[in-house]
C-alpha positions, 0 to 999 in steps of 0.5 A: 122234155121239150125244146124251143128256140135253143132252150130245153125244158126239163121238169118245168125248168128251162136249160139254155144252150150254154147250160146244155154244153155244161151238162155232163154226158149221160150215164146209162140208168142215171138221170141228169140230176143223179149224174150232177149229184155224183159229179158234185162229189168231186172236189176241184183238183188238189195238189199232190196227194191231198185227196188221198189223205182223207180230206175228201168225202168220195172220189170217183175212180175208174180203176177200182172194181168195187166201191170202197170205204175206210170208215166202218161207221158209215156202212149200214147192213154190214156183213162179213165176206170172204177176205179180198186182197186190196192193193193200197196206193202205197203198194201195201196190201189190205184185206176187205172182209166186210161189206155194206151199204152207204147212203150218199143222199136221199137218191143215191145209195151205194150197194156192196161197198167194201170196208178196207181197213187203212183206206184213207179215202172213199172210192166210188167205182165208175164201172159199178155205176154203169 
């Protein structure tokens, strides 16, 4: 990376001061490109609980301690685990009893993703990313 006259060059690409102000904060161990890819998973805000009804692929969640998914078919390297109690948004309990890997794209893979029956959205744990 090099800087000149208010611009930064990253991998043969020049970033203006305006673009830099739009650049997300760095997350330890993630490149700027990986942070942008994660942020691209976030839809613009939806009214009510639309994001919790299965209409969004993945949600970044600062309140969950593990990545979670409700679709068993999206997990690879699946294996059984000791049941873990999961409090659902409707205040009901579910139990995660399987865990696996989810590949979001060619450079982002989530490990130790819990399968939670009844979960209608997929959650990326921000605490697991940092």
